[in-house]
N, C-alpha and C positions, 0 to 999 in steps of 0.2 A: 372251628368254632362250636359246632353242636356233635356229642357224642351218642346220646342217648334221648331219644325224642319219644314221648307218650302221646297217644292218641286215644282218648275214652272214646268210646263208641255204644250206640243204642240202636243202630239201626235205621236211623233216620237219613233223611238225603243230606241233611246238613251235616251230619257227621259224615257221612261217605265224603262231602266236600273238604271237610277237615281232612279226612284219612288222603285224599288226593293231594292236598297242599304237604302234608308231611312227607308223603312218599318222594316230593319232588325234593324238599329241604334234604330228605336223607340222600338220594342221589347226588345233588349237590355236595354237600359235607360228609359222604360216607359214613353217616350215622346210622346206628342201631335203631329198630322201630319195633316199640311195644305198643300191641292194642290190649285196650282194657275194656271190660262189659261188666258194669257194676249193677249186680240186682239187689233188691229191697226184701229184706227179713220180712216175713209174715208174723203177725201176732197169733197168740194161741186161737183168738176168737176166728180170725180169717181161715187159719190152719183148719179149725174144726167144721167150718160152714164148706170149706172146698172139698171136704171128706165126703159131702152129699152128693154122690154121683151115680149116674147109670152103671149097670153091670160091666164087667171089665177090668182093665188094667187100672191099679191104684197107685199114685206116685204121692209121697209127701210134696207139697207146695215148692219147699225150699230145695228140692232135689228137681223139682220140675222146671224152676226157676234156674237154677244154675245149669241146668242140659241147655236151656234155651241161650242163657247167656254166652255160654261157652260155644254155642253154635253162631252167635253173632260175633264174636272175638274172632273165631278161626275164619269167618268169612270176609272178615275185615284182613286177616292176615293174608290170605289168598290174594285178595286183590290188590295189597301193596305188594307181594311176591311178584304177580304179573305186571305190574307197573316196575319192576325193576329194581325195587328195593332188596339188597341181600342179605339182610340179618334183620329176623321179625319174627318175634314172640307175642303170643296172645295170651291173658289170662282173664277168667273171670272171678268177680269177686263179690260176696257179699257186703252190704252197708248202705248206708246214708250217701248217697251219690258224689255231693262236693267233698266231704270230708274223707272219704274213701280214697277218691282221686287223689288229692293231695297227699294222703298218709302213703298211699303206693309210690307217687312222684319221690317223695321223700325216702323211703325204703330203697327205692331203685336207683337213687342218685340222677333223676332224668334232669337234662338240660332245658329242656322246653315241654311246654304242656300246650298240645294243639288241639282246639275243643271248636265244634260247631256252635254257632250263635244260639241256636235252639233246637232241642232234640224231641223225642217222644215224651216229653213229661206232662204230668198231670195237672190238673187245677189248682192244686197248691203252689206247684213251680210258676203258674201263670201269675199267681196273685202275690207269691213271695219272691219274684225274682229268678232268674234262669240259673242253672247248674254252673253254666259258663262264667256269668257273674259273680256266682257264690266261690267258685274255684281261684277265679282271679284275685278276688278280695282275700281269701284265706293264706294263699300260698306267698312265698317269697320268691318262687321259683317263676322265670319268665312264662308267659303264657301268649298265645296267638290265637285270638278269636276269629274264626272264617265265618263270613256272612254268604 
């Protein structure tokens, strides 16, 4: 039934619940699992403010965020492998979360997107609706929202 399942992760407990459900589905259907962590691009103002630091290693904000997102996606991949999923890949991508998830699912021909109901969103997400709600309303692909 499912060949490729996408699980967007942000490190939250709810995203990990979604990952666990997706892992079970992958084992049941022999599907491939993709973990994806989206990081937000910094504006030039945010980037310039973040450059004011104490002495030591300096890293561009986008590079630091990409590295952090990669760590989250790779940790999710390891968790899925430990849960018995045979084929798992992980990605970190920059962008607006809901749109980036939908675009990624289209690019990789995912059959199902499994999302946690709420993640580590900000105040804007609380006021304007969760990423899971936005993804479900933007995509034509099947979505499973896990609570």
